N, C-alpha and C positions, 0 to 999 in steps of 0.2 A: 798735284790728284793725277790719280792713274787714269791714264788716253780713254780706258774701255769704259770709264764713268763718267768722262766728259764725253766722248760718243752717247753714252744711253742720255745722258742730259741735253744733247743736242736733238737727241733722234725723239727725245718724249717731247718738246720745244714743238718742232715739225707735226709731228701727227697729229697733235691735240688742233692746228691750226688748218692740213690738211690731209686727205686721206686717200689721196693719189700713192698706190705701191708701184715704186718704177720697179720692172727687170733691167733698165737697162738707165748707163749714167755714162753724161757724154761731157766732154770738157771742151771750152774751144780755147784757138789760139790765132795769136797775131793775126788780125784781119778776116778772121773769120766767124766774129760773133753777130752777124747775119744769117746763121743759120737757126738762133734761137730764134726771129720773127716766122720761122717756120713751126715751131712749136703751139697748139693752142692747147695755153698755160691758164691754167685753175689757178695755182700760189705761186706767190711770188715772196721770196725773202732778199730783204739787204743783206748781204754776208755781214756785215757791225752787226744787226739785229738778233745772229743766231750767237748760241751759248758754244762760250768755246770758241768759234772759231775765229782765226787770224784778224786782227783789226786793219783795213786799210785804210792808207794817209794818202799824204799829197792827191787828194781831186777825187781818189779813187772812189770815194764812198759808198760814190755807186753803182756796183759790181750786187748784182743781180744769179739767189737760184731760183730755176725756176721751176717746177712742176707741173705736172700736165702730158701732151696725147704728142706724141710725132711718130704720123701715119696711124696705125692704130694699136699700137703699144703707148705703155702709161713711160713715161719717161724724170729722170730728172736730168737738167743742165743748168752746168756752169756756164755765164757767160764769158768769165774772166779769169783768166788760172791765176793764178801766183806765179812769181818767181823766187829763185832765191838769191838773184843779184839785185834784189828791192830790199835787201835783208832779211826777210824770208829765214825760217830754221828750215830743213831739211822735212820734219815730221810736220810744221807745219804749212806747209807745199802741198804736202800729202794729206792734211788734214780730209779737205772734199772729197776726196776719193776715199774713206775711211768711211765720211758718211755718208756716201751712195750707198756701201757697201752694208750700214748702220740699216738705211733704209727700205735694203731688200734689193737693193740691185747687185744682177749677177754676170752685166756681161759687164764690163767697160771700153767708152768707142771715144779718141781721142785725137786730137788732130793740132799740129800743127804750120808754123814759117819757118822754113828752114833754105839755107843755100847749101845748092847743090853741087855737090864736089866730085860725080862720075861725068865725065867726057863724054858721055850720050845723050847727059839729062838736057833737057831747055828750059829756061826761063817760063814758068808757067804752068810747069807739069806737074800728074801728082804721083805720090809714087804712097806706095804700102809698105809699112813697116813691117820689114823681117826680123828683125833683132835690133838691140843695142847695145852702142862700148860705151861704159860709163864713163867718163872725164872729168866730169864733176868735184871729185876731189871728198862725198860727201855719201853718205848714205842713209833713207830716214828710218830702220829698221838699228843703227846704232843706238846702241845703251837696252837696260832692259827688256827684255822679253816680252807680252802680254800672251800666254801662250791661247787665249780664248780670241784670236784675234788672229794668229798663225802661228807658223811656227817657226823657233829660234833660225833656221839657218835650211832656207826655203830652196826649193830647184830653181833654177834662171833656164836650164836647157829650153826650152822654148817660152818665153816670155810674152810671144803673142800668136796669139794660137792660130796652130796653122789653117784650122777647121775655117776660120773667120774669114783667113788670108783668102783662102779657096773660092770659097763664099763672094767676098769682091771680085776677085781676079772675073769672074765667070760672068756679075752682075756688069763687073765696068764693058767688058767685052758683049754683054749683052743692049747694053747701053748704049754702044760705042763711044765708049767715052776714054779715051788712050788715059796707061794707066800704069805706072812702072813701078819693081819692087826693089827692095834694097835695104840697108844697113843707116841705122840712125845714129851718129855721134851725138853724146849727149856733151856741154860743156858749161860751165859756171857763168861765163860771162859777165860784164855787160859787153867788155869790147869784145870788136868783128875777131877772127884771124889774120894772123897774119901770114906769109906769101912761106915760110917756113914752114908753121900750124896746118897752112892747106897742105902741104904736100907728103907732113908726115901724117895726119889722116886718111888720104887716098893711098899711101902706102901701106897702114892699118885695115882696111878694107870699107871702109866710110863711104856710104851714097851723097848722103846728105848729113847738115851738121845742121847743130841748133845749141839753145838754150835752157828750155822745159825735158817735157813730158820725161822722161829716166826715171823720176823722182817717186812719181805717180805711180808708172808702170808697175817698181819695183814694188811699192805699197797693195799695186790690184794683187799679183799675185801671192803678195804675202796674206792677201784676206782672199784667195783660192777665187781668184775672178778670172774669165777666160777676158782680152783682152785684145784688140784692132785697133790698129794705129794708122794716121794718113798724114806725109807730109805735103804740102804744099812746096813746090821750090822756086822763090821766088827769084834767086839771083844765083848766077854761075859762078864757082870761087875757081878759075882757074891760077894756079899757082904759077906761069911763066907767062903771063897776061892779068894779072890781076889790076884794076880801077876801083875808088873809092866808090862805098856803097851806103845809102845814105836808107832809115828807116822810113819814108814816106814812101822808096821806091819800092818799097818790100811791099809795106798795108798795100798800094795799090795795085802790085800782081798779088797777094795773098786773094783783093778784092774781086778784081775781075777773074779770077780761079771759084771763087766761093759759086758758082752755081754749078758749076760738077761737082762739087765736091756735096754739097748737101743733093744733089739728086741722088746720086751714086750711096749715102750714106740713107736716104727717106728707104731706097729698097732695100738695101739692108736689112732694115729693121723690120720690113716688111716681109719678108718672107719666111716661106714657109718651114726654113731648113732651120733658121730662127729661130723659128717658135716651140719645134723638136727638140732642140739643142738647150733651151731654155728648159723645159720642161724635164729632162733627161737631168739637169742641174737638182731641181727639186727631194 
């Protein structure tokens, strides 16, 4: 079945059960799912119940898509993301982005936990993503292109919206939330980086590294969505002084930083400028 038809069936399933018409879609990263608790939920869907949605296994069957209000806007929030290292294909990982677009979202906000490569960063910092380097070895657009979903060769000269980045920086300054800016390197995972890989990534110009986000952003750009991305710097990758890193510590740092990210995202969503930007895309 064509992806376009799969999305239509998934969208119609959701539309029959929910009247929410989201203008924004949000995917939450490792240790950041608590942001969903700030959504005034009207309708909730288990991933496994949505037609054609990649099926979750290994105890992850409780992952949810939430439709409701965040601040004063209607949103769709995916409480947990899918990763290629779990065994999902690139198109499967990108399916939530495709679905949010099918439901009406014009702006995609994403977050992740990332290792810091920039020596100026500290554990617990927030970074707005200015660009990315795709080192996953894949791309969700490989295969026949469905022209109604997007162009065969989408332009990636500005995958993250400069206007949204400037808005986030302005709000962060006003709210006194320290906000770094940098380039995110996306790897396949699930193994963490070696010393040599860390040194190489920094030489390439990457400021942070993780195992997600890139396939989703490519699909969002292909779908003509404006993108705003954040990384929580959960650990520092210093190739000259690397120590062991545990997922438990990564989640702990992400949780500690969560409140700052929630406040920043909420202020971005509530801004009048964002309303003007959404209206211009209609």
